[in-house]
N, C-alpha and C positions, 0 to 999 in steps of 0.2 A: 511481643519480645519483652523479656524481663529486663527492666531498667537496671536493677542491681548487678546483673551479670554483664552489662554492657558499658556502664559508665567508666570512662578512662581505661577500659579493659580491651580485650580482643574483640574487634568487630569483624564482620565478614571481610575477607581479604579483598581489596579492590585492585585487581591485577592491572586493569587498564590504567588506573591512576598511579599505581606504583611506577609505571613507565615514566612519569614526570621526574622521579628521582633516579631512575635507572634506565634511561632510554637506550643506553649503549652497554650491553652486557655481552662480553665475548663468550661464545659457546665453548664448552670444554672440547679440546681437540680430541678427535677420534670418537666423539659421541655419535652413536647411530641409533635412529629410531625407526622401527618398521611401522610405516604410517597406515592408519585406517580411520574411518569415521567412527567416533565414539558417541556423537550426539547430533541430532538435527533439531533446530528450532525454526519453524516456518521454512524459509528458503536458505537459512544459514546453517553451516556445518561447523562442528568442532572436531579437530583431528587429534589423534593420539600424540602427535609431535607437539601440538599446542600445549597439551597437559605436561608432557615430559620436559619441554624447554622451560616452562614456567616453574616447574618443580625443581629443576636443577638451579635456576637462578635464585629462587627463594632459599634453597638450602645453602647456596654459596653465600648468601647474605646473612646466614645464621638463623633463618626463620624455621620454627618448628610448630607443629599443630598438636592440640590436645587430642584430636581425632585423627582421621586419615587426611593427610595434606592434599593428596591428589583429588579426593572427593571435595575438599574445600575449594580447590582450584576450579574443578569442574562446575560447582554450583555458581561460583562467581561468573564463569564464562557463560553459563546458561542464562544468567540474568542479563549480561551484556548483549547476548544474541537476541534475547527477548526485546530489549530496548531497541536494538537495530531493526528488528522485524517490525515493531510498531512504528518506528521512525519512517520506514519505507512506506507503510500503509498511510501514514499521515503526511507524506511528502516533505519531511524535515530535511533541509539541505544546509550545507556549509560551503562557503565560497572557496574556490581554489586559492585565492589570495590569502584568506584566513588560515588555510591549511599550511601554505608555504611559510607564512609568517611564524606560525606556531612551531613548525619543524625547524626553521632557521634559528629561532630564539633558543630552542632546546639544544641544538647543535653548538651554537655560540657559547652557551653556558658550559657545556662539557669541554669544548675546546679551551675555554679560559681556565677551567679546572685542571686540565691535563697539560696546558702550556702551549700547545700548538696543534694545528690540523694533522700534522704528521704523526703526532703521538696518538691522536684519536684513531687514525687509520691503522696504525701499527697494532693498537690494542684490539681493534675489531677485525683486523685482517682483510679489510676492504677499503677501496677508495671512498672519498667523501660522497662522490656522486652515487656510488653503489649503496652506501649506507642510506642516503636520502631516498633512493628508489625503494629500498627494502622497507623503510618505515613510513613512507608517505601515506599509504593506505591505512596503516595502523593508526596514525595520527588522525586521519579523517574520521575513522570509525570511533576513535576515542572522543573526538569533539562532538560527534553526533550523539554519542551516549551521554555526554555531559549535558548537552542541550535538552535531550529527552528527559533526563533525570531532573533537571531544573524545572522543566514544564510541569512535571508531576507534583513537585513540592513547592511551586512558586508562591502559593498563598498560605503556606504553613508558618505560623508564628507561635511564640511562647510568651506568656505573661510573666511578670515578676513573681507572682505567687507560684506559678508552675516551676520557675527556676529554683526558688527556695525549696519547694517540696521535693524537687528532683535531687538537690544537693543533700538535704538532711536524710534522704532515704538511702544514701550510699554507706556501705560499711567503712569504718575508719581506715582500714588497711588498703582500701581501694582508691583513696584520695591521693593523687600524685603530688610530687614536688614539682614546682614550676621553675624551669631553668631561668637563668639571668635573661632579662628582657629589656629591650630598648624601644622607645618611641622617638623618632627623629624628624627633623625638618632640614631642608636643604636650601642653600642659596648658591646659585651657580653663575659664574662669570665666564663668558666665552672670549678668547682672544679674537681680535678683529682680523679679518682677511684683507691684506693689502691689495691695492689695485694691481700691483705687479704680480702677486701670487695668483690672483684671479685670472689675469691674462695668461699666465703660464699654464695653468691647468686647462683653460679653455683651448689654448693653442695645442696642447698635447692631445686633447680629445678630438680636435679638428684633424690632427694628423692621423689618428685612428680611423676617423670617418673617411678620409681620403684613401687609406690603405684598404678599407673594406670595399669602397667603390671600385678599387683596382683589382679586387679579387681575393683579398685576405679574408678568411672566414671570421665572421663576427665572434663566434664562440671561442675561437683560438685566442683572440685578443682579450676576451673576457677572462678566460682561465689564467692568462699570463699577468694581467694588469688590474682587473677590477678589484675593488676593496669590499665588495658586497659578499655576504656568505653564499650567494647564488653563483659566485664566480666559478666554482669547481664544476658547476653544471652548465657551463657556457653562458652564464648570465641569464638563464631561462627563468622567467617569472611565472610561467604557466598562464592559464586564462584568468582574466580579472575584469571586473566592471569599472565604470568610470569613478564610482564612489569608493572603490577599494584602495586607491592610491591617493597620495597627497595631491591637492588641486593642481600644483604647478606641473607635476609629472603627467597627470591625466590630460591636462589641457593640450600638451604636446603630443602624447602618445596616440590619442584618439583622432588626431588630424592626419596621422601618417597613413600612407597606402601600404599594403603588404609588400615587404621587401625594402621599403624606404628607410633610410637612416636619418635620425633627427640631427639638428644642430645641437650643441651643448645646452643643457638646461640645468638651472640651479634649483635645488630644493634644500630642505633642512638637513638632509642626509649628506649632501655634497653636490658634485657636478656629474651629470649623466649624458651619455648618448643612448638613444633608444632605437630599436628596430622591431617593427611589428612583423610577426611571422605568419599570423593566421587570424581570421575574423570569424566569429560565430554569433550571429544575431547582435545583441548588445554587448557581447564580450569580445575582447581581443587577447591574443597570445603574443607576448613580447619578450625580448631579451634586452639587457642593458649592460653598460659598463659604468661603474661608479668610481670616481676619483675624488680625493680630498685635496684641497689646496694646502700647500706647505705653510706652516705657521713659523715665522721667524723668531729668533730669540728676543728681539726687541718687543714684538707683539705679546709674547709670553710674559715678559717682564712688566709690560704695561698692565696686562690683565691681573697679574699677581699683585702689583701695587694697588690697583683699584680694589681688589678683594681685601687687602690689608687695611686700606683706608675705611672701607665699609665696616669691617669688623671692629676697628678701633673706635669708630663713631658709635657703634652699638654698645660696646663695652663702656665707653665714657658717657653714654646717654646724651651726647651732644645733639642739640636740636630735637630733643625728645625722640630720637630714632630708636625704635626697638626692632627686634629681629623680623617680626611679621611685616612691619612697614618697609623694612629694607628689602624683603623678598618682593613685595609689591612694586617697589620703585626700581630695583636693580637686577633681580634674578632673571636669568635667561633660559631656565629649564621649563619647557612648556607643560610638563606633566604635574608640576608642583606649584608653579607661580601663582595660580589662582586658588590655592588651597592652603594658604599661609605657610607654604613650603613643606607641608607634611608629606612624608614618603610612605607610599602604600606598599605593603608586603604582597608581592605577586603570588605567593604560595597560599596565603590565607585571606587576602582581601582586607585585612585590618592594618592598623598602623604600628603594630607590635612586631618586633623581630627578636628571634633568638640569635645568639652570637654566630652560630653556624649558618644563618640565613643572610648574613651581611657580607658584602664584598670585602675582601681582605684589606684593601687600602682604607676603606671607611672604618672598619673595626680597629685597625691600628691607630687611627686618629682619635677615637672616642673611648677606648677601653679604660682609660684612666680618668675620664671626665665624670662629673656628677650631674644629677638632674639640674637643668637650667644652664649648664656650662655650654660654651660655644668653642668649637675647634678653631685652630689656626687654619688659614687657607692652605690647601694642598692640591697639587696637580693630580688630575685623574682623567677619566674619559666618560662621556655621556653614552646614552643608549645607541647613538649613531657612531660610536667609536671615535668621536672627535675630542680633542684635548680641551679640557675646561679646568677652572679652579673652583673647588668646592669649599664651602663653609658649612659645617654641620652643627646644628643645635640639638642637644639632648633634651627633648621635651620631658621625658621620664625614663628613669633607670630603676629597675627593681632587681634585688638580689635573689638568689635561689631560695625558695621557701615552699611550704606546704600550701596548697590551694585553699582559699577561703572566699566567702561571699564578699567580704569587705574589700579585699585587694584584687580579686580575680573574677569579678562578676561577669565581665564580657566573655572570658574563657568558659566559665561554667554555663553561661547562657548558650554559647555555641554548642557545647556538648549536649545540653538539654534539647536544643533545637535539632541536633543531629539525630538523637534518639527518636524524637517525635517524627522527623522526616522519614526515618527508617521504618517506623510503624506504618506510615502512609504508603511507602514504597512496597512494603510487604503485602498490604491489602491490594495494591495495584497488581503485584505479581500474581496473587491468588486469582484475581479476576481474569488476567490475560492467560494464565495457564489453562483455564477452562475452554478458551476459544482459539488457542494456538496449537498447531500440530507440533508435538514434542515427542521425540523418540530417543531413548538411550540404549547404547550397546549393553549387552547382557553383563559385561564385566563391571559395570557401574550401577546396576539396578539395585544392589544391596547397600549402596552408600547411605550413611546416616546424615542426610541433609538437614540444614537448619530449618528449611521450610518444606512442608509436604507438597505434593502436586507435580513434582518433576517427573516422577515415574507414573505413567498412566496405567490405571488398572483396567 
């Protein structure tokens, strides 16, 4: 693969991963596709409708190809099916719990973007349960593909000399401008749950438990009252192993008999009752109802005042307290507490964020801050949708600029690594093409693919 043609430029379209940014794309009304098999890879098939639906989605997003877009789409799908075929041979598996978590996280993201579950259902024209059913297998395949691809390139590295050589080999007009970027750290304070609030939520769950024992379907109460994204699916969590859930949850769930409903159990997500519906070896299938305790105004005020006091102590440097030390002593966010508060970008795995990758409430608090500045405490929610007060430190803020080795080494390194990985993947594809049954419909045999070998001679 020619590096100059691929640095910061058009790479092979990654349709499965584009799903991360567009999991929910309403299909154009009235669109009809006469379905037939256009390709077979091992035991996996690609349908005409797969090509057409991806084509319509990409065109709707304004994507155009220098060549034949449908051929580009097919080649990417051939690669994904080749990975799935090899994963099946290698017995690569993804747990149902991981699939459900991934699916729920993506749905929560889009629900937050659109404002409500109802808005998502209206846009897609289906219930949330139907949406989940439609995309669950796609998500599972996507995760298997990611795992296989990671295994192929797990030992690939680039040296500083390779990064420099890679950068200076690029034409000047192909070097992009880097958007405004932030590196951030978080200090999070949770309001305390009062004894009364804890007793009230436990009492409510005990009431649900009694109703279930008297004949009310567990799933009906989950749909009506549970605060978990799985609520629209009757609280169903699918099959999972003991290590797939937080310890407090598993400790209770795995002691239950099939059909038995647990007493309320508290975890970092809130308060649950659990019902096991099926057992399969070391796995159980369960449903749950999740409630959060009400946080009173007084507890919110106490948390805010605590956050204010911590910030003031950091700003005034009293007792030599800096932000990192304050995170260690006071922060209650389990994902960042032991990393000096640094927030990881879930899209890239780095600590850098573009503006559009940040939650709106965080961006509004930091957009006028400079490197080293610390925001005032503000009310927000954590990953479990529980109210917290956040203080954000701007570790680094860079304005929009043209990429350079001096200011953007990590970014350039990632691009150099991506190209090197692509070269390894291309070699892997060539090897597997020779040993895998691949057949294309005649309507696609004349496609000009990026790689030879898809059309068997």
